[in-house]
BAVEX-589593 format. One record per residue (C-alpha): residue in three letters; x, y, z. Coordinates in steps of 0.25 Angstrom, whole numbers, padded with zeros to 4 digits, always signed. Example, Ala and Ser with C-alpha at 12.3 -4.5 7.8 and 13.67 -1.06 7.14 Angstrom:
2
ALA+0049-0018+0031
SER+0055-0004+0029
***
This chain:
114
MET+0000+0000+0000
ARG+0011+0010+0004
ARG+0018+0007-0009
ARG+0006+0009-0017
LEU+0004+0023-0010
ARG+0018+0027-0013
ILE+0017+0023-0028
LEU+0004+0031-0029
ALA+0010+0043-0022
ALA+0022+0042-0031
ALA+0013+0042-0043
ALA+0005+0054-0038
ALA+0018+0062-0036
LEU+0023+0058-0050
ALA+0009+0062-0057
ALA+0009+0075-0049
GLY+0023+0078-0054
SER+0021+0074-0068
ALA+0008+0082-0069
TRP+0016+0095-0067
GLY+0026+0091-0078
GLN+0037+0100-0080
ALA+0031+0109-0069
GLY+0035+0099-0059
GLU+0049+0104-0059
GLY+0044+0118-0057
ARG+0035+0114-0046
ALA+0047+0107-0039
LEU+0055+0121-0041
PHE+0043+0128-0036
ILE+0043+0121-0022
ASP+0058+0118-0021
PRO+0064+0127-0010
GLY+0078+0126-0016
LYS+0073+0131-0030
GLY+0060+0139-0033
ASN+0053+0137-0019
CYS+0042+0145-0025
ILE+0032+0138-0016
ALA+0038+0146-0004
CYS+0031+0158-0010
HIS+0020+0153-0019
GLN+0008+0144-0018
VAL+0003+0135-0030
PRO-0010+0128-0032
ALA-0013+0115-0024
GLY-0005+0104-0030
ALA+0005+0112-0038
GLY+0014+0113-0025
PRO+0014+0112-0010
ALA+0004+0120-0003
VAL+0010+0132+0004
ARG+0006+0145+0010
ALA+0016+0153+0002
ASP+0011+0167-0001
VAL+0024+0175-0004
GLY+0021+0174-0019
PRO+0008+0172-0026
ARG+0001+0159-0027
LEU+0005+0153-0041
ASP-0006+0146-0049
ALA-0011+0146-0064
ALA-0020+0158-0061
ARG-0009+0166-0055
LEU+0001+0163-0066
LYS-0008+0165-0078
GLY-0001+0173-0088
TRP+0012+0170-0082
ASP+0020+0165-0094
ARG+0033+0158-0094
ALA+0041+0170-0096
ARG+0035+0178-0085
LEU+0036+0167-0075
ARG+0051+0165-0080
ASP+0054+0180-0077
LEU+0047+0179-0064
LEU+0055+0167-0059
ARG+0068+0172-0064
ASP+0067+0185-0058
PRO+0054+0190-0051
THR+0061+0203-0047
ARG+0060+0208-0061
ALA+0045+0209-0060
ASN+0045+0212-0045
PRO+0057+0217-0038
ASP+0051+0215-0025
THR+0047+0201-0026
VAL+0052+0190-0016
MET+0052+0179-0027
PRO+0066+0175-0030
PRO+0072+0177-0044
TYR+0074+0162-0047
GLY+0081+0164-0060
ARG+0089+0176-0057
HIS+0095+0170-0044
ARG+0096+0157-0051
LEU+0087+0150-0041
LEU+0080+0143-0053
ASP+0086+0140-0067
ASP+0078+0143-0080
ARG+0074+0129-0081
GLU+0068+0129-0066
ILE+0061+0142-0069
GLU+0054+0136-0081
ARG+0050+0124-0073
LEU+0044+0133-0062
ILE+0036+0140-0074
ASP+0031+0127-0078
PHE+0026+0124-0064
LEU+0020+0138-0063
HIS+0013+0136-0076
ALA+0007+0122-0072
LEU+0001+0128-0059
PRO-0014+0126-0059
***
């Protein structure tokens, strides 16, 4: 019985990860305290990431990000101080906290949010 439960749990985790596709890498960066750690300041819809009470940055979901194309998100992630000099959001690209590929994966994740 335990073995069956472990197999079912592993299958569910695999299915959840594959449902996100490439966005899964971005999700990992979004919640990784050693990388993006976006979850420290932003909330996402249920099921897209851990439930948190973060409120430093805006809640991120499809409605909030409507109209944010890849170029606009890329600019924001690379250096948010260009749009808002008073922001507390780190300049992930400018400070080389994330490389270009990682920024692209974060954008994939953000565009996959419900």
